[in-house]
Backbone as XML, in Angstrom:
<?xml version="1.0"?>
<chain id="A" units="angstrom">
  <residue number="1" name="MET">
    <atom name="N" x="58.140" y="-128.129" z="101.415"/>
    <atom name="CA" x="56.768" y="-128.564" z="101.617"/>
    <atom name="C" x="56.696" y="-129.669" z="102.673"/>
  </residue>
  <residue number="2" name="LYS">
    <atom name="N" x="57.659" y="-130.616" z="102.627"/>
    <atom name="CA" x="57.672" y="-131.707" z="103.590"/>
    <atom name="C" x="57.848" y="-131.168" z="105.011"/>
  </residue>
  <residue number="3" name="ASN">
    <atom name="N" x="58.720" y="-130.160" z="105.161"/>
    <atom name="CA" x="58.943" y="-129.566" z="106.483"/>
    <atom name="C" x="57.658" y="-128.965" z="107.035"/>
  </residue>
  <residue number="4" name="VAL">
    <atom name="N" x="56.914" y="-128.285" z="106.176"/>
    <atom name="CA" x="55.657" y="-127.671" z="106.602"/>
    <atom name="C" x="54.669" y="-128.747" z="107.024"/>
  </residue>
  <residue number="5" name="LEU">
    <atom name="N" x="54.587" y="-129.837" z="106.245"/>
    <atom name="CA" x="53.675" y="-130.922" z="106.581"/>
    <atom name="C" x="54.060" y="-131.589" z="107.890"/>
  </residue>
  <residue number="6" name="ILE">
    <atom name="N" x="55.352" y="-131.788" z="108.102"/>
    <atom name="CA" x="55.803" y="-132.411" z="109.343"/>
    <atom name="C" x="55.429" y="-131.544" z="110.528"/>
  </residue>
  <residue number="7" name="LYS">
    <atom name="N" x="55.727" y="-130.251" z="110.443"/>
    <atom name="CA" x="55.423" y="-129.352" z="111.554"/>
    <atom name="C" x="53.915" y="-129.269" z="111.777"/>
  </residue>
  <residue number="8" name="THR">
    <atom name="N" x="53.145" y="-129.137" z="110.701"/>
    <atom name="CA" x="51.697" y="-129.061" z="110.820"/>
    <atom name="C" x="51.143" y="-130.354" z="111.402"/>
  </residue>
  <residue number="9" name="GLY">
    <atom name="N" x="51.641" y="-131.479" z="110.909"/>
    <atom name="CA" x="51.193" y="-132.770" z="111.429"/>
    <atom name="C" x="51.472" y="-132.916" z="112.907"/>
  </residue>
  <residue number="10" name="LEU">
    <atom name="N" x="52.638" y="-132.465" z="113.341"/>
    <atom name="CA" x="52.980" y="-132.543" z="114.759"/>
    <atom name="C" x="52.106" y="-131.628" z="115.589"/>
  </residue>
  <residue number="11" name="VAL">
    <atom name="N" x="51.905" y="-130.417" z="115.116"/>
    <atom name="CA" x="51.106" y="-129.454" z="115.871"/>
    <atom name="C" x="49.669" y="-129.939" z="115.983"/>
  </residue>
  <residue number="12" name="LEU">
    <atom name="N" x="49.113" y="-130.447" z="114.893"/>
    <atom name="CA" x="47.721" y="-130.881" z="114.903"/>
    <atom name="C" x="47.525" y="-132.186" z="115.660"/>
  </residue>
  <residue number="13" name="ALA">
    <atom name="N" x="48.515" y="-133.059" z="115.617"/>
    <atom name="CA" x="48.329" y="-134.384" z="116.196"/>
    <atom name="C" x="49.052" y="-134.575" z="117.521"/>
  </residue>
  <residue number="14" name="LEU">
    <atom name="N" x="49.700" y="-133.557" z="118.017"/>
    <atom name="CA" x="50.419" y="-133.679" z="119.278"/>
    <atom name="C" x="49.414" y="-133.856" z="120.403"/>
  </residue>
  <residue number="15" name="SER">
    <atom name="N" x="49.493" y="-134.973" z="121.034"/>
    <atom name="CA" x="48.564" y="-135.294" z="122.112"/>
    <atom name="C" x="49.354" y="-135.380" z="123.401"/>
  </residue>
  <residue number="16" name="LEU">
    <atom name="N" x="48.968" y="-134.579" z="124.389"/>
    <atom name="CA" x="49.723" y="-134.523" z="125.629"/>
    <atom name="C" x="48.894" y="-135.005" z="126.806"/>
  </residue>
  <residue number="17" name="THR">
    <atom name="N" x="49.496" y="-135.784" z="127.620"/>
    <atom name="CA" x="48.914" y="-136.147" z="128.897"/>
    <atom name="C" x="49.908" y="-135.707" z="129.944"/>
  </residue>
  <residue number="18" name="PHE">
    <atom name="N" x="49.547" y="-134.712" z="130.714"/>
    <atom name="CA" x="50.462" y="-134.096" z="131.661"/>
    <atom name="C" x="50.052" y="-134.470" z="133.066"/>
  </residue>
  <residue number="19" name="GLN">
    <atom name="N" x="50.973" y="-135.001" z="133.803"/>
    <atom name="CA" x="50.667" y="-135.332" z="135.186"/>
    <atom name="C" x="51.915" y="-135.220" z="136.034"/>
  </residue>
  <residue number="20" name="ALA">
    <atom name="N" x="51.749" y="-134.785" z="137.232"/>
    <atom name="CA" x="52.861" y="-134.777" z="138.178"/>
    <atom name="C" x="53.048" y="-136.204" z="138.655"/>
  </residue>
  <residue number="21" name="ALA">
    <atom name="N" x="54.273" y="-136.603" z="138.811"/>
    <atom name="CA" x="54.564" y="-137.963" z="139.239"/>
    <atom name="C" x="54.173" y="-138.137" z="140.709"/>
  </residue>
  <residue number="22" name="LYS">
    <atom name="N" x="53.009" y="-138.730" z="140.917"/>
    <atom name="CA" x="52.471" y="-139.029" z="142.243"/>
    <atom name="C" x="52.420" y="-137.828" z="143.167"/>
  </residue>
  <residue number="23" name="SER">
    <atom name="N" x="52.120" y="-136.667" z="142.620"/>
    <atom name="CA" x="51.932" y="-135.499" z="143.477"/>
    <atom name="C" x="51.047" y="-134.498" z="142.767"/>
  </residue>
  <residue number="24" name="ASN">
    <atom name="N" x="50.477" y="-133.609" z="143.529"/>
    <atom name="CA" x="49.670" y="-132.548" z="142.949"/>
    <atom name="C" x="50.599" y="-131.381" z="142.671"/>
  </residue>
  <residue number="25" name="ASN">
    <atom name="N" x="50.746" y="-131.006" z="141.424"/>
    <atom name="CA" x="51.691" y="-129.956" z="141.058"/>
    <atom name="C" x="50.959" y="-128.777" z="140.449"/>
  </residue>
  <residue number="26" name="GLY">
    <atom name="N" x="50.073" y="-128.171" z="141.196"/>
    <atom name="CA" x="49.378" y="-126.996" z="140.701"/>
    <atom name="C" x="47.981" y="-127.308" z="140.213"/>
  </residue>
  <residue number="27" name="SER">
    <atom name="N" x="47.291" y="-126.266" z="139.816"/>
    <atom name="CA" x="45.908" y="-126.379" z="139.368"/>
    <atom name="C" x="45.833" y="-126.864" z="137.924"/>
  </residue>
  <residue number="28" name="ASP">
    <atom name="N" x="44.610" y="-127.155" z="137.482"/>
    <atom name="CA" x="44.404" y="-127.529" z="136.080"/>
    <atom name="C" x="44.856" y="-126.402" z="135.164"/>
  </residue>
  <residue number="29" name="LYS">
    <atom name="N" x="44.619" y="-125.164" z="135.577"/>
    <atom name="CA" x="45.039" y="-124.012" z="134.775"/>
    <atom name="C" x="46.560" y="-124.003" z="134.612"/>
  </residue>
  <residue number="30" name="ASP">
    <atom name="N" x="47.290" y="-124.308" z="135.684"/>
    <atom name="CA" x="48.752" y="-124.356" z="135.622"/>
    <atom name="C" x="49.225" y="-125.458" z="134.686"/>
  </residue>
  <residue number="31" name="ARG">
    <atom name="N" x="48.597" y="-126.638" z="134.777"/>
    <atom name="CA" x="48.988" y="-127.749" z="133.904"/>
    <atom name="C" x="48.649" y="-127.436" z="132.450"/>
  </residue>
  <residue number="32" name="ASN">
    <atom name="N" x="47.496" y="-126.789" z="132.215"/>
    <atom name="CA" x="47.136" y="-126.407" z="130.848"/>
    <atom name="C" x="48.140" y="-125.416" z="130.274"/>
  </residue>
  <residue number="33" name="GLN">
    <atom name="N" x="48.611" y="-124.481" z="131.098"/>
    <atom name="CA" x="49.613" y="-123.518" z="130.643"/>
    <atom name="C" x="50.926" y="-124.229" z="130.322"/>
  </residue>
  <residue number="34" name="ALA">
    <atom name="N" x="51.297" y="-125.216" z="131.131"/>
    <atom name="CA" x="52.517" y="-125.982" z="130.870"/>
    <atom name="C" x="52.385" y="-126.755" z="129.558"/>
  </residue>
  <residue number="35" name="GLU">
    <atom name="N" x="51.221" y="-127.368" z="129.320"/>
    <atom name="CA" x="50.985" y="-128.081" z="128.064"/>
    <atom name="C" x="51.104" y="-127.135" z="126.876"/>
  </residue>
  <residue number="36" name="LYS">
    <atom name="N" x="50.543" y="-125.942" z="127.009"/>
    <atom name="CA" x="50.605" y="-124.948" z="125.935"/>
    <atom name="C" x="52.062" y="-124.568" z="125.649"/>
  </residue>
  <residue number="37" name="THR">
    <atom name="N" x="52.844" y="-124.362" z="126.696"/>
    <atom name="CA" x="54.262" y="-124.026" z="126.528"/>
    <atom name="C" x="54.985" y="-125.123" z="125.763"/>
  </residue>
  <residue number="38" name="ILE">
    <atom name="N" x="54.720" y="-126.369" z="126.116"/>
    <atom name="CA" x="55.377" y="-127.498" z="125.454"/>
    <atom name="C" x="54.966" y="-127.571" z="123.991"/>
  </residue>
  <residue number="39" name="LYS">
    <atom name="N" x="53.672" y="-127.464" z="123.707"/>
    <atom name="CA" x="53.194" y="-127.532" z="122.323"/>
    <atom name="C" x="53.820" y="-126.445" z="121.458"/>
  </residue>
  <residue number="40" name="GLU">
    <atom name="N" x="53.944" y="-125.237" z="122.019"/>
    <atom name="CA" x="54.495" y="-124.117" z="121.258"/>
    <atom name="C" x="56.009" y="-124.203" z="121.107"/>
  </residue>
  <residue number="41" name="SER">
    <atom name="N" x="56.673" y="-124.892" z="122.016"/>
    <atom name="CA" x="58.135" y="-124.893" z="122.030"/>
    <atom name="C" x="58.773" y="-126.044" z="121.267"/>
  </residue>
  <residue number="42" name="LEU">
    <atom name="N" x="58.133" y="-127.197" z="121.232"/>
    <atom name="CA" x="58.735" y="-128.340" z="120.544"/>
    <atom name="C" x="58.711" y="-128.133" z="119.038"/>
  </residue>
  <residue number="43" name="ASN">
    <atom name="N" x="59.829" y="-128.430" z="118.404"/>
    <atom name="CA" x="59.961" y="-128.245" z="116.965"/>
    <atom name="C" x="60.859" y="-129.350" z="116.424"/>
  </residue>
  <residue number="44" name="PHE">
    <atom name="N" x="60.331" y="-130.143" z="115.500"/>
    <atom name="CA" x="61.100" y="-131.226" z="114.905"/>
    <atom name="C" x="61.144" y="-131.085" z="113.393"/>
  </residue>
  <residue number="45" name="ARG">
    <atom name="N" x="61.305" y="-129.882" z="112.933"/>
    <atom name="CA" x="61.326" y="-129.565" z="111.514"/>
    <atom name="C" x="62.404" y="-130.381" z="110.792"/>
  </residue>
  <residue number="46" name="GLY">
    <atom name="N" x="62.003" y="-131.017" z="109.701"/>
    <atom name="CA" x="62.953" y="-131.704" z="108.837"/>
    <atom name="C" x="63.365" y="-133.082" z="109.297"/>
  </residue>
  <residue number="47" name="ASN">
    <atom name="N" x="62.781" y="-133.589" z="110.365"/>
    <atom name="CA" x="63.153" y="-134.904" z="110.859"/>
    <atom name="C" x="62.023" y="-135.891" z="110.635"/>
  </residue>
  <residue number="48" name="SER">
    <atom name="N" x="62.398" y="-137.095" z="110.303"/>
    <atom name="CA" x="61.419" y="-138.146" z="110.077"/>
    <atom name="C" x="61.155" y="-138.863" z="111.398"/>
  </residue>
  <residue number="49" name="ILE">
    <atom name="N" x="59.958" y="-138.699" z="111.918"/>
    <atom name="CA" x="59.576" y="-139.323" z="113.171"/>
    <atom name="C" x="58.381" y="-140.221" z="112.888"/>
  </residue>
  <residue number="50" name="SER">
    <atom name="N" x="58.538" y="-141.500" z="113.152"/>
    <atom name="CA" x="57.415" y="-142.406" z="112.954"/>
    <atom name="C" x="56.422" y="-142.240" z="114.098"/>
  </residue>
  <residue number="51" name="GLU">
    <atom name="N" x="55.280" y="-142.848" z="113.930"/>
    <atom name="CA" x="54.261" y="-142.762" z="114.975"/>
    <atom name="C" x="54.774" y="-143.481" z="116.216"/>
  </residue>
  <residue number="52" name="GLN">
    <atom name="N" x="54.850" y="-142.752" z="117.308"/>
    <atom name="CA" x="55.347" y="-143.336" z="118.550"/>
    <atom name="C" x="54.998" y="-142.458" z="119.736"/>
  </residue>
  <residue number="53" name="LYS">
    <atom name="N" x="55.098" y="-143.046" z="120.913"/>
    <atom name="CA" x="54.891" y="-142.302" z="122.152"/>
    <atom name="C" x="56.234" y="-142.169" z="122.853"/>
  </residue>
  <residue number="54" name="VAL">
    <atom name="N" x="56.459" y="-140.995" z="123.427"/>
    <atom name="CA" x="57.688" y="-140.731" z="124.168"/>
    <atom name="C" x="57.289" y="-140.199" z="125.539"/>
  </residue>
  <residue number="55" name="GLU">
    <atom name="N" x="57.808" y="-140.833" z="126.585"/>
    <atom name="CA" x="57.578" y="-140.322" z="127.937"/>
    <atom name="C" x="58.737" y="-139.408" z="128.297"/>
  </residue>
  <residue number="56" name="ILE">
    <atom name="N" x="58.407" y="-138.243" z="128.839"/>
    <atom name="CA" x="59.420" y="-137.263" z="129.224"/>
    <atom name="C" x="59.249" y="-136.969" z="130.709"/>
  </residue>
  <residue number="57" name="LEU">
    <atom name="N" x="60.335" y="-137.098" z="131.445"/>
    <atom name="CA" x="60.367" y="-136.753" z="132.861"/>
    <atom name="C" x="61.184" y="-135.487" z="133.001"/>
  </residue>
  <residue number="58" name="PHE">
    <atom name="N" x="60.682" y="-134.522" z="133.768"/>
    <atom name="CA" x="61.438" y="-133.289" z="133.970"/>
    <atom name="C" x="61.077" y="-132.652" z="135.296"/>
  </residue>
  <residue number="59" name="SER">
    <atom name="N" x="61.990" y="-131.832" z="135.790"/>
    <atom name="CA" x="61.725" y="-131.057" z="137.002"/>
    <atom name="C" x="62.198" y="-129.631" z="136.768"/>
  </residue>
  <residue number="60" name="THR">
    <atom name="N" x="61.705" y="-128.736" z="137.620"/>
    <atom name="CA" x="62.041" y="-127.324" z="137.468"/>
    <atom name="C" x="62.697" y="-126.792" z="138.734"/>
  </residue>
  <residue number="61" name="GLY">
    <atom name="N" x="63.460" y="-125.718" z="138.549"/>
    <atom name="CA" x="64.111" y="-125.047" z="139.663"/>
    <atom name="C" x="63.248" y="-123.938" z="140.228"/>
  </residue>
  <residue number="62" name="LYS">
    <atom name="N" x="63.849" y="-123.127" z="141.072"/>
    <atom name="CA" x="63.134" y="-122.081" z="141.807"/>
    <atom name="C" x="62.416" y="-121.088" z="140.893"/>
  </residue>
  <residue number="63" name="SER">
    <atom name="N" x="63.047" y="-120.692" z="139.795"/>
    <atom name="CA" x="62.437" y="-119.695" z="138.907"/>
    <atom name="C" x="61.697" y="-120.324" z="137.727"/>
  </residue>
  <residue number="64" name="GLY">
    <atom name="N" x="61.524" y="-121.650" z="137.744"/>
    <atom name="CA" x="60.767" y="-122.322" z="136.697"/>
    <atom name="C" x="61.600" y="-122.905" z="135.576"/>
  </residue>
  <residue number="65" name="GLU">
    <atom name="N" x="62.924" y="-122.725" z="135.627"/>
    <atom name="CA" x="63.780" y="-123.282" z="134.583"/>
    <atom name="C" x="63.864" y="-124.801" z="134.743"/>
  </residue>
  <residue number="66" name="VAL">
    <atom name="N" x="63.916" y="-125.508" z="133.625"/>
    <atom name="CA" x="64.032" y="-126.964" z="133.664"/>
    <atom name="C" x="65.451" y="-127.302" z="134.117"/>
  </residue>
  <residue number="67" name="ASN">
    <atom name="N" x="65.561" y="-128.072" z="135.204"/>
    <atom name="CA" x="66.885" y="-128.433" z="135.707"/>
    <atom name="C" x="67.190" y="-129.917" z="135.552"/>
  </residue>
  <residue number="68" name="PHE">
    <atom name="N" x="66.219" y="-130.685" z="135.064"/>
    <atom name="CA" x="66.422" y="-132.107" z="134.782"/>
    <atom name="C" x="65.423" y="-132.517" z="133.714"/>
  </residue>
  <residue number="69" name="VAL">
    <atom name="N" x="65.893" y="-133.286" z="132.733"/>
    <atom name="CA" x="64.988" y="-133.812" z="131.707"/>
    <atom name="C" x="65.513" y="-135.160" z="131.221"/>
  </residue>
  <residue number="70" name="LEU">
    <atom name="N" x="64.595" y="-136.105" z="131.039"/>
    <atom name="CA" x="64.930" y="-137.422" z="130.523"/>
    <atom name="C" x="63.815" y="-137.857" z="129.584"/>
  </residue>
  <residue number="71" name="ALA">
    <atom name="N" x="64.157" y="-138.088" z="128.321"/>
    <atom name="CA" x="63.192" y="-138.575" z="127.330"/>
    <atom name="C" x="63.393" y="-140.073" z="127.171"/>
  </residue>
  <residue number="72" name="LYS">
    <atom name="N" x="62.321" y="-140.831" z="127.299"/>
    <atom name="CA" x="62.390" y="-142.285" z="127.182"/>
    <atom name="C" x="61.958" y="-142.698" z="125.777"/>
  </residue>
  <residue number="73" name="THR">
    <atom name="N" x="62.943" y="-142.953" z="124.923"/>
    <atom name="CA" x="62.705" y="-143.414" z="123.558"/>
    <atom name="C" x="63.948" y="-144.142" z="123.059"/>
  </residue>
  <residue number="74" name="ALA">
    <atom name="N" x="63.739" y="-145.087" z="122.151"/>
    <atom name="CA" x="64.863" y="-145.803" z="121.554"/>
    <atom name="C" x="65.518" y="-144.987" z="120.446"/>
  </residue>
  <residue number="75" name="ASN">
    <atom name="N" x="64.828" y="-143.965" z="119.951"/>
    <atom name="CA" x="65.343" y="-143.110" z="118.888"/>
    <atom name="C" x="66.297" y="-142.080" z="119.508"/>
  </residue>
  <residue number="76" name="GLU">
    <atom name="N" x="67.594" y="-142.304" z="119.357"/>
    <atom name="CA" x="68.607" y="-141.468" z="120.008"/>
    <atom name="C" x="68.558" y="-140.015" z="119.537"/>
  </residue>
  <residue number="77" name="LEU">
    <atom name="N" x="68.315" y="-139.787" z="118.250"/>
    <atom name="CA" x="68.225" y="-138.423" z="117.721"/>
    <atom name="C" x="67.032" y="-137.683" z="118.328"/>
  </residue>
  <residue number="78" name="LEU">
    <atom name="N" x="65.898" y="-138.342" z="118.374"/>
    <atom name="CA" x="64.701" y="-137.751" z="118.967"/>
    <atom name="C" x="64.928" y="-137.459" z="120.448"/>
  </residue>
  <residue number="79" name="LYS">
    <atom name="N" x="65.552" y="-138.382" z="121.158"/>
    <atom name="CA" x="65.859" y="-138.210" z="122.581"/>
    <atom name="C" x="66.699" y="-136.959" z="122.805"/>
  </residue>
  <residue number="80" name="LYS">
    <atom name="N" x="67.757" y="-136.801" z="122.021"/>
    <atom name="CA" x="68.644" y="-135.639" z="122.161"/>
    <atom name="C" x="67.905" y="-134.337" z="121.860"/>
  </residue>
  <residue number="81" name="GLN">
    <atom name="N" x="67.079" y="-134.339" z="120.809"/>
    <atom name="CA" x="66.348" y="-133.126" z="120.438"/>
    <atom name="C" x="65.331" y="-132.734" z="121.507"/>
  </residue>
  <residue number="82" name="ILE">
    <atom name="N" x="64.601" y="-133.713" z="122.016"/>
    <atom name="CA" x="63.613" y="-133.417" z="123.059"/>
    <atom name="C" x="64.309" y="-132.870" z="124.296"/>
  </residue>
  <residue number="83" name="GLU">
    <atom name="N" x="65.370" y="-133.532" z="124.732"/>
    <atom name="CA" x="66.067" y="-133.101" z="125.942"/>
    <atom name="C" x="66.684" y="-131.714" z="125.766"/>
  </residue>
  <residue number="84" name="LYS">
    <atom name="N" x="67.223" y="-131.431" z="124.593"/>
    <atom name="CA" x="67.806" y="-130.111" z="124.337"/>
    <atom name="C" x="66.720" y="-129.029" z="124.369"/>
  </residue>
  <residue number="85" name="GLN">
    <atom name="N" x="65.598" y="-129.288" z="123.696"/>
    <atom name="CA" x="64.529" y="-128.293" z="123.642"/>
    <atom name="C" x="63.870" y="-128.100" z="125.012"/>
  </residue>
  <residue number="86" name="PHE">
    <atom name="N" x="63.676" y="-129.177" z="125.754"/>
    <atom name="CA" x="63.081" y="-129.059" z="127.086"/>
    <atom name="C" x="63.990" y="-128.281" z="128.028"/>
  </residue>
  <residue number="87" name="SER">
    <atom name="N" x="65.296" y="-128.447" z="127.896"/>
    <atom name="CA" x="66.222" y="-127.767" z="128.811"/>
    <atom name="C" x="66.163" y="-126.250" z="128.658"/>
  </residue>
  <residue number="88" name="ASN">
    <atom name="N" x="65.608" y="-125.760" z="127.558"/>
    <atom name="CA" x="65.475" y="-124.318" z="127.335"/>
    <atom name="C" x="64.097" y="-123.773" z="127.719"/>
  </residue>
  <residue number="89" name="MET">
    <atom name="N" x="63.208" y="-124.621" z="128.206"/>
    <atom name="CA" x="61.849" y="-124.197" z="128.546"/>
    <atom name="C" x="61.772" y="-123.651" z="129.966"/>
  </residue>
  <residue number="90" name="GLN">
    <atom name="N" x="60.731" y="-122.869" z="130.204"/>
    <atom name="CA" x="60.452" y="-122.286" z="131.520"/>
    <atom name="C" x="59.031" y="-122.667" z="131.933"/>
  </residue>
  <residue number="91" name="PHE">
    <atom name="N" x="58.869" y="-123.123" z="133.159"/>
    <atom name="CA" x="57.560" y="-123.469" z="133.711"/>
    <atom name="C" x="57.420" y="-122.848" z="135.099"/>
  </residue>
  <residue number="92" name="PRO">
    <atom name="N" x="57.278" y="-121.521" z="135.180"/>
    <atom name="CA" x="57.203" y="-120.874" z="136.490"/>
    <atom name="C" x="55.961" y="-121.264" z="137.292"/>
  </residue>
  <residue number="93" name="GLN">
    <atom name="N" x="54.942" y="-121.800" z="136.623"/>
    <atom name="CA" x="53.710" y="-122.168" z="137.305"/>
    <atom name="C" x="53.812" y="-123.518" z="138.017"/>
  </residue>
  <residue number="94" name="LEU">
    <atom name="N" x="54.857" y="-124.306" z="137.740"/>
    <atom name="CA" x="55.007" y="-125.613" z="138.375"/>
    <atom name="C" x="55.863" y="-125.508" z="139.632"/>
  </residue>
  <residue number="95" name="LYS">
    <atom name="N" x="55.613" y="-126.407" z="140.568"/>
    <atom name="CA" x="56.395" y="-126.428" z="141.804"/>
    <atom name="C" x="57.821" y="-126.869" z="141.498"/>
  </residue>
  <residue number="96" name="GLN">
    <atom name="N" x="58.770" y="-126.308" z="142.233"/>
    <atom name="CA" x="60.173" y="-126.656" z="142.012"/>
    <atom name="C" x="60.491" y="-128.026" z="142.601"/>
  </residue>
  <residue number="97" name="ASP">
    <atom name="N" x="61.474" y="-128.679" z="141.998"/>
    <atom name="CA" x="62.009" y="-129.961" z="142.465"/>
    <atom name="C" x="60.962" y="-131.066" z="142.582"/>
  </residue>
  <residue number="98" name="VAL">
    <atom name="N" x="59.942" y="-131.017" z="141.725"/>
    <atom name="CA" x="58.945" y="-132.080" z="141.624"/>
    <atom name="C" x="59.103" y="-132.690" z="140.241"/>
  </residue>
  <residue number="99" name="VAL">
    <atom name="N" x="59.218" y="-134.020" z="140.180"/>
    <atom name="CA" x="59.365" y="-134.674" z="138.880"/>
    <atom name="C" x="58.004" y="-134.730" z="138.199"/>
  </residue>
  <residue number="100" name="ASN">
    <atom name="N" x="57.946" y="-134.201" z="136.985"/>
    <atom name="CA" x="56.731" y="-134.191" z="136.172"/>
    <atom name="C" x="56.891" y="-135.205" z="135.057"/>
  </residue>
  <residue number="101" name="SER">
    <atom name="N" x="55.789" y="-135.798" z="134.656"/>
    <atom name="CA" x="55.797" y="-136.791" z="133.593"/>
    <atom name="C" x="54.819" y="-136.361" z="132.515"/>
  </residue>
  <residue number="102" name="ILE">
    <atom name="N" x="55.262" y="-136.451" z="131.275"/>
    <atom name="CA" x="54.397" y="-136.119" z="130.145"/>
    <atom name="C" x="54.612" y="-137.176" z="129.071"/>
  </residue>
  <residue number="103" name="VAL">
    <atom name="N" x="53.536" y="-137.593" z="128.435"/>
    <atom name="CA" x="53.616" y="-138.542" z="127.329"/>
    <atom name="C" x="53.198" y="-137.803" z="126.070"/>
  </residue>
  <residue number="104" name="ILE">
    <atom name="N" x="54.071" y="-137.810" z="125.074"/>
    <atom name="CA" x="53.788" y="-137.150" z="123.801"/>
    <atom name="C" x="53.606" y="-138.225" z="122.742"/>
  </residue>
  <residue number="105" name="SER">
    <atom name="N" x="52.490" y="-138.156" z="122.029"/>
    <atom name="CA" x="52.226" y="-139.075" z="120.923"/>
    <atom name="C" x="52.513" y="-138.346" z="119.625"/>
  </residue>
  <residue number="106" name="PHE">
    <atom name="N" x="53.492" y="-138.824" z="118.875"/>
    <atom name="CA" x="53.834" y="-138.238" z="117.587"/>
    <atom name="C" x="53.099" y="-138.994" z="116.496"/>
  </residue>
  <residue number="107" name="LYS">
    <atom name="N" x="52.405" y="-138.241" z="115.647"/>
    <atom name="CA" x="51.726" y="-138.821" z="114.489"/>
    <atom name="C" x="51.948" y="-137.885" z="113.320"/>
  </residue>
  <residue number="108" name="ILE">
    <atom name="N" x="52.640" y="-138.344" z="112.304"/>
    <atom name="CA" x="52.886" y="-137.536" z="111.117"/>
    <atom name="C" x="51.857" y="-137.929" z="110.073"/>
  </residue>
  <residue number="109" name="ASN">
    <atom name="N" x="51.064" y="-136.963" z="109.651"/>
    <atom name="CA" x="50.027" y="-137.217" z="108.646"/>
    <atom name="C" x="50.545" y="-136.916" z="107.259"/>
  </residue>
</chain>
């Protein structure tokens, strides 16, 4: 039951602010699709995450695969999980070799 609540709380309360780091990286539709991919892909089942914000920097290669990811958080377990999950994501709609920044607010209800 706790796992379901954690996942539901994350899905319902996941707040994303997606922006290219000082560059225009596609249309609003492209950024919305990237946000949707992130929301659907992140999974922190069974982990206790307090309310916090995590900034994630990432870039993509030619075919949209994530080729660099850095999660800025003091929680080492959360950092490793975010970086591992992001490294498996695909963002073909984003320009290659552009650093993207996203801030995720975690709130467990």
